[in-house]
C-alpha positions as YAML, in Angstrom:
chain: A
units: angstrom
residues:
- id: 1
  name: MET
  ca: [37.87, -5.14, 30.20]
- id: 2
  name: PRO
  ca: [37.29, -8.92, 30.32]
- id: 3
  name: ALA
  ca: [34.12, -10.06, 28.59]
- id: 4
  name: PRO
  ca: [31.51, -11.73, 30.83]
- id: 5
  name: VAL
  ca: [30.38, -14.00, 27.97]
- id: 6
  name: TYR
  ca: [32.57, -15.75, 25.41]
- id: 7
  name: GLU
  ca: [31.45, -17.47, 22.23]
- id: 8
  name: ILE
  ca: [34.02, -19.93, 20.88]
- id: 9
  name: ASP
  ca: [34.11, -22.67, 18.28]
- id: 10
  name: GLY
  ca: [32.74, -25.94, 19.60]
- id: 11
  name: TRP
  ca: [35.07, -28.04, 17.47]
- id: 12
  name: GLU
  ca: [38.31, -26.15, 18.00]
- id: 13
  name: ASN
  ca: [38.13, -25.78, 21.79]
- id: 14
  name: ASP
  ca: [38.19, -28.62, 24.27]
- id: 15
  name: ALA
  ca: [36.69, -28.94, 27.74]
- id: 16
  name: SER
  ca: [39.79, -27.45, 29.41]
- id: 17
  name: VAL
  ca: [39.25, -24.12, 27.62]
- id: 18
  name: VAL
  ca: [35.65, -23.99, 28.79]
- id: 19
  name: ALA
  ca: [36.66, -24.94, 32.33]
- id: 20
  name: ASP
  ca: [39.32, -22.23, 32.39]
- id: 21
  name: LEU
  ca: [36.79, -19.59, 31.37]
- id: 22
  name: HIS
  ca: [34.33, -20.86, 33.96]
- id: 23
  name: ALA
  ca: [37.04, -20.59, 36.61]
- id: 24
  name: LYS
  ca: [37.34, -16.91, 35.69]
- id: 25
  name: GLY
  ca: [33.60, -16.42, 36.14]
- id: 26
  name: ARG
  ca: [32.74, -16.33, 32.45]
- id: 27
  name: LYS
  ca: [29.80, -17.90, 30.60]
- id: 28
  name: VAL
  ca: [30.69, -19.76, 27.41]
- id: 29
  name: ILE
  ca: [28.60, -20.23, 24.25]
- id: 30
  name: CYS
  ca: [29.39, -23.07, 21.84]
- id: 31
  name: TYR
  ca: [29.47, -22.04, 18.19]
- id: 32
  name: MET
  ca: [28.10, -24.91, 16.14]
- id: 33
  name: VAL
  ca: [26.70, -24.76, 12.60]
- id: 34
  name: ALA
  ca: [23.25, -26.34, 12.24]
- id: 35
  name: GLY
  ca: [21.89, -25.11, 8.91]
- id: 36
  name: SER
  ca: [24.79, -25.63, 6.53]
- id: 37
  name: TYR
  ca: [27.53, -28.09, 5.63]
- id: 38
  name: GLU
  ca: [31.23, -27.39, 6.19]
- id: 39
  name: PRO
  ca: [33.57, -29.88, 4.48]
- id: 40
  name: PHE
  ca: [36.39, -29.25, 6.96]
- id: 41
  name: ARG
  ca: [34.52, -30.46, 10.05]
- id: 42
  name: PRO
  ca: [35.32, -33.93, 11.45]
- id: 43
  name: ASP
  ca: [31.79, -35.20, 10.86]
- id: 44
  name: ALA
  ca: [31.48, -33.91, 7.27]
- id: 45
  name: GLY
  ca: [31.25, -37.47, 5.96]
- id: 46
  name: SER
  ca: [28.07, -38.03, 7.97]
- id: 47
  name: PHE
  ca: [25.94, -35.81, 5.73]
- id: 48
  name: PRO
  ca: [24.06, -37.72, 3.01]
- id: 49
  name: PRO
  ca: [24.37, -36.14, -0.46]
- id: 50
  name: GLU
  ca: [20.62, -35.51, -0.76]
- id: 51
  name: VAL
  ca: [20.67, -32.89, 2.02]
- id: 52
  name: LEU
  ca: [23.43, -30.78, 0.43]
- id: 53
  name: GLY
  ca: [22.26, -27.75, -1.51]
- id: 54
  name: ARG
  ca: [23.78, -24.66, -3.11]
- id: 55
  name: PRO
  ca: [26.98, -23.00, -1.85]
- id: 56
  name: LEU
  ca: [26.68, -20.17, 0.64]
- id: 57
  name: ASP
  ca: [27.38, -16.70, -0.73]
- id: 58
  name: GLY
  ca: [30.98, -15.88, 0.08]
- id: 59
  name: PHE
  ca: [31.74, -19.41, 1.29]
- id: 60
  name: GLU
  ca: [31.81, -21.47, -1.88]
- id: 61
  name: ASP
  ca: [33.03, -24.65, -0.19]
- id: 62
  name: GLU
  ca: [30.07, -24.68, 2.22]
- id: 63
  name: ARG
  ca: [26.56, -25.82, 1.31]
- id: 64
  name: TRP
  ca: [23.08, -25.13, 2.57]
- id: 65
  name: LEU
  ca: [21.20, -28.04, 4.11]
- id: 66
  name: ASP
  ca: [17.74, -29.33, 3.30]
- id: 67
  name: ILE
  ca: [16.33, -28.62, 6.74]
- id: 68
  name: ARG
  ca: [13.09, -30.36, 5.81]
- id: 69
  name: ARG
  ca: [14.96, -33.64, 6.27]
- id: 70
  name: ILE
  ca: [15.09, -33.63, 10.05]
- id: 71
  name: ASP
  ca: [14.99, -37.42, 9.89]
- id: 72
  name: LEU
  ca: [18.44, -37.40, 8.26]
- id: 73
  name: LEU
  ca: [19.90, -34.41, 10.09]
- id: 74
  name: ARG
  ca: [18.79, -35.26, 13.62]
- id: 75
  name: PRO
  ca: [21.60, -37.72, 14.50]
- id: 76
  name: ILE
  ca: [24.26, -35.38, 13.12]
- id: 77
  name: ILE
  ca: [23.01, -32.28, 14.90]
- id: 78
  name: GLU
  ca: [22.31, -34.23, 18.07]
- id: 79
  name: ALA
  ca: [25.93, -35.42, 18.15]
- id: 80
  name: ARG
  ca: [27.15, -31.86, 17.67]
- id: 81
  name: PHE
  ca: [24.98, -30.50, 20.46]
- id: 82
  name: ARG
  ca: [26.01, -33.34, 22.75]
- id: 83
  name: GLN
  ca: [29.63, -32.44, 22.13]
- id: 84
  name: CYS
  ca: [28.91, -28.90, 23.37]
- id: 85
  name: LYS
  ca: [27.15, -30.29, 26.43]
- id: 86
  name: GLU
  ca: [29.93, -32.75, 27.28]
- id: 87
  name: LYS
  ca: [32.59, -30.05, 27.01]
- id: 88
  name: GLY
  ca: [30.71, -28.03, 29.63]
- id: 89
  name: PHE
  ca: [29.43, -25.15, 27.52]
- id: 90
  name: ASP
  ca: [26.58, -23.07, 28.96]
- id: 91
  name: ALA
  ca: [24.77, -22.54, 25.66]
- id: 92
  name: ILE
  ca: [24.83, -23.24, 21.94]
- id: 93
  name: GLU
  ca: [24.68, -20.82, 19.05]
- id: 94
  name: ALA
  ca: [23.24, -22.78, 16.11]
- id: 95
  name: ASP
  ca: [24.38, -20.90, 13.01]
- id: 96
  name: ASN
  ca: [22.81, -20.53, 9.55]
- id: 97
  name: VAL
  ca: [19.22, -21.10, 10.60]
- id: 98
  name: ASP
  ca: [17.73, -18.68, 8.06]
- id: 99
  name: GLY
  ca: [18.08, -20.78, 4.92]
- id: 100
  name: PHE
  ca: [14.54, -20.02, 3.80]
- id: 101
  name: GLU
  ca: [15.66, -16.45, 3.05]
- id: 102
  name: ASN
  ca: [18.55, -17.63, 0.87]
- id: 103
  name: ARG
  ca: [19.10, -19.47, -2.41]
- id: 104
  name: THR
  ca: [19.62, -22.91, -0.91]
- id: 105
  name: GLY
  ca: [18.68, -25.08, -3.87]
- id: 106
  name: PHE
  ca: [15.63, -26.29, -1.95]
- id: 107
  name: PRO
  ca: [12.09, -24.81, -1.90]
- id: 108
  name: LEU
  ca: [12.27, -23.95, 1.80]
- id: 109
  name: THR
  ca: [9.36, -22.07, 3.33]
- id: 110
  name: PRO
  ca: [9.08, -20.00, 6.51]
- id: 111
  name: ALA
  ca: [7.13, -22.91, 8.01]
- id: 112
  name: ASP
  ca: [10.00, -25.30, 7.22]
- id: 113
  name: GLN
  ca: [12.41, -22.97, 9.01]
- id: 114
  name: LEU
  ca: [10.15, -22.58, 12.04]
- id: 115
  name: ARG
  ca: [9.82, -26.34, 12.36]
- id: 116
  name: TYR
  ca: [13.57, -26.85, 12.11]
- id: 117
  name: ASN
  ca: [14.49, -24.04, 14.49]
- id: 118
  name: ARG
  ca: [12.00, -25.28, 17.07]
- id: 119
  name: PHE
  ca: [13.47, -28.74, 16.67]
- id: 120
  name: LEU
  ca: [16.93, -27.29, 17.45]
- id: 121
  name: ALA
  ca: [15.65, -25.52, 20.56]
- id: 122
  name: ASP
  ca: [13.88, -28.62, 21.82]
- id: 123
  name: LEU
  ca: [16.98, -30.73, 21.15]
- id: 124
  name: ALA
  ca: [19.20, -28.39, 23.18]
- id: 125
  name: HIS
  ca: [16.74, -28.07, 26.04]
- id: 126
  name: GLY
  ca: [16.39, -31.85, 26.14]
- id: 127
  name: MET
  ca: [20.12, -31.91, 26.94]
- id: 128
  name: ASP
  ca: [19.66, -29.20, 29.58]
- id: 129
  name: ILE
  ca: [21.70, -26.62, 27.69]
- id: 130
  name: SER
  ca: [20.60, -23.16, 26.57]
- id: 131
  name: ILE
  ca: [20.42, -22.12, 22.93]
- id: 132
  name: ALA
  ca: [20.69, -18.81, 21.09]
- id: 133
  name: LEU
  ca: [18.70, -17.82, 18.03]
- id: 134
  name: LYS
  ca: [21.08, -16.70, 15.28]
- id: 135
  name: ASN
  ca: [19.96, -14.02, 12.84]
- id: 136
  name: ASP
  ca: [16.49, -15.34, 11.87]
- id: 137
  name: THR
  ca: [15.12, -11.81, 12.13]
- id: 138
  name: ALA
  ca: [11.89, -12.44, 10.27]
- id: 139
  name: GLN
  ca: [10.69, -15.03, 12.77]
- id: 140
  name: VAL
  ca: [11.81, -13.58, 16.11]
- id: 141
  name: ARG
  ca: [8.29, -13.15, 17.47]
- id: 142
  name: LYS
  ca: [7.43, -16.77, 16.69]
- id: 143
  name: LEU
  ca: [10.66, -18.14, 18.19]
- id: 144
  name: VAL
  ca: [11.37, -15.97, 21.23]
- id: 145
  name: ARG
  ca: [9.64, -18.37, 23.60]
- id: 146
  name: LYS
  ca: [11.72, -21.30, 22.36]
- id: 147
  name: PHE
  ca: [15.15, -19.67, 22.50]
- id: 148
  name: ASP
  ca: [17.02, -18.41, 25.55]
- id: 149
  name: MET
  ca: [18.89, -15.51, 23.92]
- id: 150
  name: ALA
  ca: [19.76, -14.12, 20.51]
- id: 151
  name: VAL
  ca: [23.09, -13.69, 18.74]
- id: 152
  name: VAL
  ca: [22.90, -11.22, 15.85]
- id: 153
  name: GLU
  ca: [25.33, -9.98, 13.24]
- id: 154
  name: GLN
  ca: [25.27, -6.50, 11.71]
- id: 155
  name: CYS
  ca: [21.74, -5.62, 12.78]
- id: 156
  name: PHE
  ca: [22.66, -1.95, 13.22]
- id: 157
  name: GLU
  ca: [24.19, -1.89, 9.75]
- id: 158
  name: PHE
  ca: [20.98, -3.30, 8.28]
- id: 159
  name: ASP
  ca: [18.58, -1.52, 10.65]
- id: 160
  name: GLU
  ca: [17.19, -4.75, 12.13]
- id: 161
  name: CYS
  ca: [18.10, -4.58, 15.84]
- id: 162
  name: GLU
  ca: [14.71, -3.42, 17.07]
- id: 163
  name: ALA
  ca: [13.22, -6.65, 15.69]
- id: 164
  name: TYR
  ca: [14.97, -8.45, 18.57]
- id: 165
  name: SER
  ca: [13.25, -6.37, 21.26]
- id: 166
  name: PRO
  ca: [10.90, -9.29, 22.08]
- id: 167
  name: PHE
  ca: [13.92, -11.01, 23.64]
- id: 168
  name: ILE
  ca: [14.59, -7.99, 25.84]
- id: 169
  name: ARG
  ca: [10.96, -7.78, 26.88]
- id: 170
  name: ALA
  ca: [11.16, -11.46, 27.79]
- id: 171
  name: LYS
  ca: [14.27, -10.67, 29.90]
- id: 172
  name: LYS
  ca: [16.53, -12.59, 27.53]
- id: 173
  name: ALA
  ca: [19.88, -11.26, 26.32]
- id: 174
  name: VAL
  ca: [20.67, -10.05, 22.82]
- id: 175
  name: PHE
  ca: [24.35, -10.14, 21.78]
- id: 176
  name: ILE
  ca: [25.26, -8.13, 18.67]
- id: 177
  name: ALA
  ca: [28.43, -8.21, 16.56]
- id: 178
  name: GLU
  ca: [29.07, -5.42, 14.06]
- id: 179
  name: TYR
  ca: [31.83, -5.72, 11.47]
- id: 180
  name: ARG
  ca: [31.73, -2.43, 9.56]
- id: 181
  name: ARG
  ca: [30.12, 0.15, 11.83]
- id: 182
  name: ARG
  ca: [32.43, 1.40, 14.55]
- id: 183
  name: PRO
  ca: [31.17, 1.58, 18.17]
- id: 184
  name: LYS
  ca: [30.61, 5.33, 18.15]
- id: 185
  name: ARG
  ca: [27.90, 4.73, 15.53]
- id: 186
  name: PHE
  ca: [25.95, 2.10, 17.47]
- id: 187
  name: CYS
  ca: [26.75, 2.18, 21.18]
- id: 188
  name: ALA
  ca: [24.11, 4.75, 22.13]
- id: 189
  name: ASP
  ca: [21.44, 2.84, 20.24]
- id: 190
  name: ALA
  ca: [22.54, -0.44, 21.81]
- id: 191
  name: ARG
  ca: [22.21, 1.07, 25.28]
- id: 192
  name: ASP
  ca: [18.76, 2.42, 24.45]
- id: 193
  name: LEU
  ca: [17.67, -1.03, 23.27]
- id: 194
  name: ARG
  ca: [19.35, -2.67, 26.32]
- id: 195
  name: MET
  ca: [21.36, -4.93, 24.03]
- id: 196
  name: SER
  ca: [25.04, -5.88, 24.23]
- id: 197
  name: ALA
  ca: [27.04, -4.90, 21.15]
- id: 198
  name: ILE
  ca: [30.68, -5.16, 20.12]
- id: 199
  name: PHE
  ca: [32.78, -4.48, 17.03]
- id: 200
  name: LYS
  ca: [34.73, -7.43, 15.61]
- id: 201
  name: ARG
  ca: [36.92, -8.04, 12.58]
- id: 202
  name: LEU
  ca: [35.48, -10.38, 9.98]
- id: 203
  name: ASP
  ca: [38.24, -12.93, 10.60]
- id: 204
  name: LEU
  ca: [36.95, -13.21, 14.21]
- id: 205
  name: ASP
  ca: [40.33, -13.00, 15.89]
- id: 206
  name: ALA
  ca: [40.65, -11.91, 19.52]
- id: 207
  name: PHE
  ca: [40.34, -8.20, 18.69]
- id: 208
  name: ARG
  ca: [37.15, -6.44, 19.79]
- id: 209
  name: LEU
  ca: [35.92, -2.95, 20.60]
- id: 210
  name: THR
  ca: [33.27, -2.57, 23.26]
- id: 211
  name: CYS
  ca: [30.88, 0.18, 24.16]
- id: 212
  name: PRO
  ca: [31.98, 2.41, 27.06]
- id: 213
  name: ARG
  ca: [30.00, 2.25, 30.25]
- id: 214
  name: ARG
  ca: [27.88, 5.25, 31.09]
...
């Protein structure tokens, strides 16, 4: 069954891909990292050394960002978001926006993360494009008004999905990707929570398993 919503990489897909999906009646979310540094992206040279922190667990070539330095990060993130907007995407998923819960190399606080995440939401809305909250489970209640939807990984595996219920109560979508639990172990719960959940491989190829309709 064709998916009604696609999330694809904002760097690796051009406007024609987005337009083709729109022509098929699909909504398209732009995947764009906002809380960490990836050396393989075209704008990697734009990041000043002082904002680069410790490597991400499991991704040793990537580095956490000092999100306190919005003054330095703003032009970089703004250019990334504008790219999503100009390619015609409907929304942005800003990834790695939970640095305060990780060993980043910086003394980040929950307040630092709230300030940065609200900055991201305001930046996207200023461009008239929607934005999804990614994974920042601990601060959902404080951010639900700023974000238009949520994209969550492995919340059934870690028993965190109910924390995103404020989005559902606000009539905003929650999209869940599980990588280890098979659909038969989460579909019923996803339906009860009124959230959309799929199973994906960790390499994020085209393969997916969806929950059957009732």
